[in-house]
C-alpha positions in Angstrom: 12.0 62.1 97.6 14.5 59.9 95.7 14.4 60.5 92.0 16.5 61.2 88.9 14.6 64.4 88.0 16.9 66.8 86.0 17.2 70.4 86.7 17.6 72.0 90.1 14.6 74.2 89.7 12.3 71.4 88.8 13.7 69.2 91.7 13.1 72.1 94.2 9.5 72.6 93.0 8.6 68.9 93.1 10.2 68.3 96.5 8.5 71.3 97.9 5.1 70.2 96.5 5.6 66.7 98.0 5.8 68.5 101.4 2.6 70.2 100.7 3.8 73.6 99.4 1.0 75.3 97.5 3.4 78.1 96.7 5.7 75.7 94.8 2.7 74.4 92.9 1.7 77.9 91.9 5.2 78.5 90.7 5.1 75.3 88.7 1.8 76.3 87.0 3.3 79.7 86.1 6.4 78.1 84.7 4.8 75.5 82.5 1.2 76.6 82.0 1.8 78.7 78.9 3.7 76.1 76.9 1.1 73.4 77.9 -1.7 75.7 76.7 0.0 76.5 73.5 0.4 72.8 72.8 -3.2 72.0 73.7 -4.4 74.9 71.5 -2.5 73.4 68.5 -3.9 69.9 69.1 -7.5 71.1 69.7 -7.7 73.8 67.0 -11.1 73.5 65.3 -12.4 71.0 67.7 -14.5 73.3 69.8 -12.8 72.1 73.0 -11.1 74.5 75.4 -7.3 74.0 75.7 -7.4 75.4 79.2 -9.6 72.5 80.3 -6.9 70.1 79.2 -4.3 72.2 81.0 -6.3 72.2 84.2 -6.7 68.4 84.1 -3.0 68.0 83.5 -2.0 69.9 86.7 -4.7 68.1 88.7 -3.4 64.8 87.5 0.1 65.8 88.5 -0.8 66.6 92.1 -2.9 63.4 92.3 0.2 61.4 91.4 3.0 63.2 93.1 4.2 60.0 94.8 4.5 58.3 91.4 7.0 60.6 89.7 10.1 59.4 91.5 11.6 57.8 88.3 11.1 60.6 85.8 14.0 62.7 84.7 12.2 65.5 82.8 9.3 67.3 84.4 8.4 69.0 81.1 8.3 65.7 79.3 6.1 64.2 82.1 3.7 67.1 81.9 3.4 66.9 78.1 2.7 63.1 78.5 -0.1 63.8 80.9 -1.5 66.6 78.7 -1.6 64.3 75.6 -3.6 61.8 77.7 -6.0 64.5 78.9 -6.5 65.8 75.4 -7.4 62.2 74.3 -9.8 61.9 77.2 -11.5 65.2 76.3 -11.9 64.1 72.7 -13.4 60.7 73.7 -15.7 62.3 76.1 -17.1 64.6 73.4 -17.3 61.8 70.9 -18.4 62.5 67.4 -19.9 65.9 68.3 -16.4 67.3 68.7 -14.4 68.5 65.7 -11.3 66.6 64.7 -8.6 66.5 67.4 -5.0 66.0 66.4 -3.4 63.2 68.4 -0.2 63.0 66.3 1.4 64.4 63.2 0.6 64.3 59.6 2.4 62.9 56.6 4.3 66.1 56.2 4.8 66.6 59.9 5.3 63.2 61.6 4.8 64.3 65.2 4.8 61.8 68.0 2.7 58.7 67.9 -0.9 59.1 69.3 -1.4 58.3 72.9 -3.1 54.9 73.5 -6.6 54.8 74.8 -5.5 53.4 78.1 -2.6 55.7 78.7 -2.4 57.3 82.2 -0.3 60.0 83.8 1.5 57.3 85.8 2.8 55.5 82.7 6.4 55.9 83.9 5.8 54.6 87.4 3.7 51.6 86.4 6.2 50.0 84.0 7.3 46.6 85.2 10.7 46.7 86.9 12.8 45.1 84.1 11.5 47.5 81.4 11.8 50.5 83.8 15.5 49.6 84.5 16.3 49.4 80.8 14.7 52.8 80.2 16.6 54.4 83.1 20.0 53.1 81.9 19.4 54.0 78.3 18.1 57.4 79.3 21.3 58.0 81.3 23.6 57.0 78.5 21.7 58.8 75.8 21.6 62.0 78.0 25.4 61.7 78.4 26.1 61.2 74.8 23.7 63.9 73.5 24.9 66.4 76.0 28.5 65.9 74.8 27.5 66.2 71.2 25.8 69.5 71.9 28.8 70.8 74.0 31.1 69.8 71.1 28.7 71.4 68.6 28.5 68.2 66.5 25.2 69.3 65.0 25.3 67.1 61.9 25.5 64.1 64.1 22.7 65.3 66.3 20.5 65.8 63.2 21.3 62.3 61.9 20.6 60.7 65.2 17.4 62.5 65.8 16.0 61.5 62.4 17.2 57.9 62.7 16.5 57.1 66.4 13.7 59.5 67.3 11.8 59.8 64.1 12.6 56.4 62.8 13.5 57.5 59.2 15.5 55.4 56.8 19.2 56.2 56.1 18.2 57.5 52.7 15.5 59.9 53.9 17.8 61.1 56.8 20.6 61.8 54.4 18.3 64.0 52.2 17.1 66.0 55.1 20.3 66.7 57.0 21.7 66.9 54.1 24.6 64.4 54.0 25.5 61.1 52.4 24.0 57.8 53.2 27.4 56.3 54.1 27.8 59.1 56.6 24.5 58.3 58.1 25.4 54.6 58.4 28.8 55.4 60.0 27.2 57.9 62.5 24.6 55.3 63.5 27.1 52.5 63.9 29.5 54.6 65.9 26.7 55.9 68.1 25.4 52.4 68.9 29.0 51.3 69.8 29.5 54.3 72.0 26.1 53.6 73.8 27.1 50.0 74.3 30.4 51.2 75.9 28.6 53.6 78.2 26.1 51.0 79.2 28.9 48.6 80.1 30.3 51.2 82.5 26.8 51.9 84.0 26.1 50.8 87.6 23.0 49.0 86.4 24.5 47.5 83.2 23.0 44.1 84.0 19.5 45.6 83.1 20.6 45.5 79.5 22.6 42.3 79.4 20.0 40.6 77.1 19.4 43.6 74.8 19.9 42.9 71.1 22.2 45.7 69.8 21.2 45.2 66.2 18.4 47.0 64.4 16.0 46.0 67.1 17.6 48.5 69.5 16.3 51.4 67.4 12.7 51.0 68.7 13.8 51.0 72.3 16.0 54.0 71.8 13.1 55.8 70.1 10.8 55.2 73.0 13.4 56.5 75.5 14.3 59.5 73.4 10.6 60.5 72.9 9.8 59.8 76.6 12.4 62.3 77.7 12.2 64.8 74.9 16.0 64.8 74.6 15.9 66.8 71.4 13.9 69.7 72.8 15.4 73.1 73.2 15.8 75.0 76.4 13.6 78.1 76.9 16.6 80.4 76.9 17.6 78.9 73.5 14.1 79.3 72.1 14.0 82.9 73.4 17.3 83.7 71.6 16.1 81.9 68.5 12.9 83.9 68.5 14.8 87.2 68.8 17.2 86.2 66.0 20.3 86.6 68.3 21.2 82.9 68.6 24.7 82.1 67.1 24.6 80.7 63.6 25.3 77.0 64.4 22.8 76.8 67.2 20.2 78.8 65.1 20.6 76.3 62.2 20.1 73.3 64.5 17.2 75.0 66.2 15.6 75.7 62.9 16.1 72.1 61.8 14.6 70.7 65.0 11.5 73.0 64.8 10.9 73.1 61.0 12.4 69.9 59.6 11.8 67.5 62.4 8.5 69.4 63.2 8.8 69.2 66.9 5.3 70.1 68.1 6.5 70.5 71.7 9.2 73.1 70.9 6.8 74.8 68.4 4.3 75.2 71.2 7.0 76.4 73.6 8.1 78.9 71.0 4.5 80.1 70.7 4.5 80.7 74.4 7.9 82.5 74.3 6.7 84.8 71.5 3.3 85.6 73.2 3.5 84.9 76.9 0.4 87.1 77.4 -1.7 84.4 75.8 -0.9 81.9 78.5 -3.3 80.3 81.0 -5.9 82.8 82.1 -6.2 84.1 85.7 -9.6 82.5 86.0 -8.2 79.1 85.0 -5.2 79.4 87.2 -7.4 80.1 90.2 -9.5 77.0 89.3 -6.3 74.9 89.1 -5.1 76.2 92.5 -8.5 75.5 94.1 -8.8 72.0 92.7 -5.4 71.0 93.9 -5.7 72.2 97.4 -6.9 68.9 98.8 -4.0 67.0 97.4 -1.2 69.3 98.8 -1.1 68.3 102.4 
């Protein structure tokens, strides 16, 4: 299987599943089930809908579309994308008889934009070729840039970029939340765009972005790629250390900013799972998931 999936563990599981390994699928369910359930529980709170139903449908959708995940780079992001679609499906199926279902954020907690009614688990694979190439190249260069900023502990820049490009805030609002000055936000954004242009120019598929407007219009495209790959989300080990209060001061401050100020619903759900792993997917539901997937793992 030729793909750009990040993470040796994730690649191993997906490749083994593509060869029909039920054991690999079971390990994947164990690995991601808890955080997916915690996310679904947050979205479905008060609706009367069972979050484990959404999780079961998510894993079933995954095995039904194994041949279509060759272009994704984050298995966690892909699973959350499927889950959001399945939550929307459950809400529509219940109609007005169901309680309110959260498909996004609130004014105080922006969240991610709601999933469209016609969204599907194969969103990544079904993009037209030109758009897909743009996303791949931008994802590569964004990953390179953000990884370097984290390695260099340039957390102020990370905060600014997340608010500007991922959340779409104004320079004024971003400056207040970081906090820093508006000129600093403007300089950081400008320098980042120039660096991304430089990285794109060196990319093997740079021609995919030869017509891209590098002005303000690029922000929407960067936001889409950023959200699609959950570039800001924290690793499980980081969340574990944060929950235990043993993360070093700089990383703890950035983690707190990402979870509380940015209001990342994905990391908040993941943190719920880290704190209470015993509340993950029940044994009964796991068995249903394994049974329903058997026919697709051949």
